[in-house]
N, C-alpha and C positions, 0 to 999 in steps of 0.2 A: 534468766536463760542459762547461766552457768550452773545453777543448782539443778535444773532439769537435765542438763547434759550429764552431770555427775550421777544423778539418780538413774538415768538411762543406762549408763555403763555399769553401775552397781547391779541393776536388775538383770542385765544380760549376763554378767559374770556369775550371779547367784543361780540363774537359770542353767547355765552350763555346768555349774557345780552340782546342782540337783540331778541333772541328767547323768552325769558321771557317777554320782553316788548310787543311782538306781542301777546302772550298768554293772558297777563293781560289787554291789551288795548282793545281787541275785545269786551268782554262783557261790559266794561265801555262805549264804544262808543254806543253800542246798547241801554244801559239803559239811558244815559244822553243826547243823541242827537235825534232830530226828524228823522223819517224814511227816508226822502229824503236826509238827510245828512249821516246817518249811513249806509245805504245800499251800496252806492258806496265805502265808506271807508272800510267796513267789507269785501266786495267782493275783493277789492284790497289786503287787508291783507291776506285773504285766498289764493288768487292767488300767492302771494309772498311766503307763507309758503309751499304750496303743488304744486306749478308750477314746470315746468321742466327748470327753468332758472339756469344758473350757478351763484351762489352767489359769489360776489367778495371776501368775507372773506374766503370762502372755497378755492378759487383759491390761495389766498395769503398764507393760511395755508399750502396748498400742496407745494408751493414754499419753505416755511420755513422748512417743513418736509423733502424735498429733500436735502436741505443744511445741515440738522442735521442728515441725514442718516436714517430717519424713513420712514415707508411705506406710500404710497399715500392713501388717503381716497376718496371714491366716493361721499358720501353725509354726511353732518355733523350730521343730525338727526339719520341716520342709524348707524353711527359710535359711537356716544356718548350716544344715548338714546335707540336704538333698537338692542342691541347686541345679 
């Protein structure tokens, strides 16, 4: 049980770090790269953040939540940022 709790907190922390990385890297790519490089990268980042894909970290977090007896979440951003 202690291992699952540690893995759960590690998963949530890495998820927050990934979201923060996407938010911070997008303007930096736009500023420091030429348009033919930044446009595909920024569109890919926007697709990852707002797309309808199932994030592997959210799936893993839901597995750990089930093992810890916590309720399942649908999306990470809605659960932690848009309450």
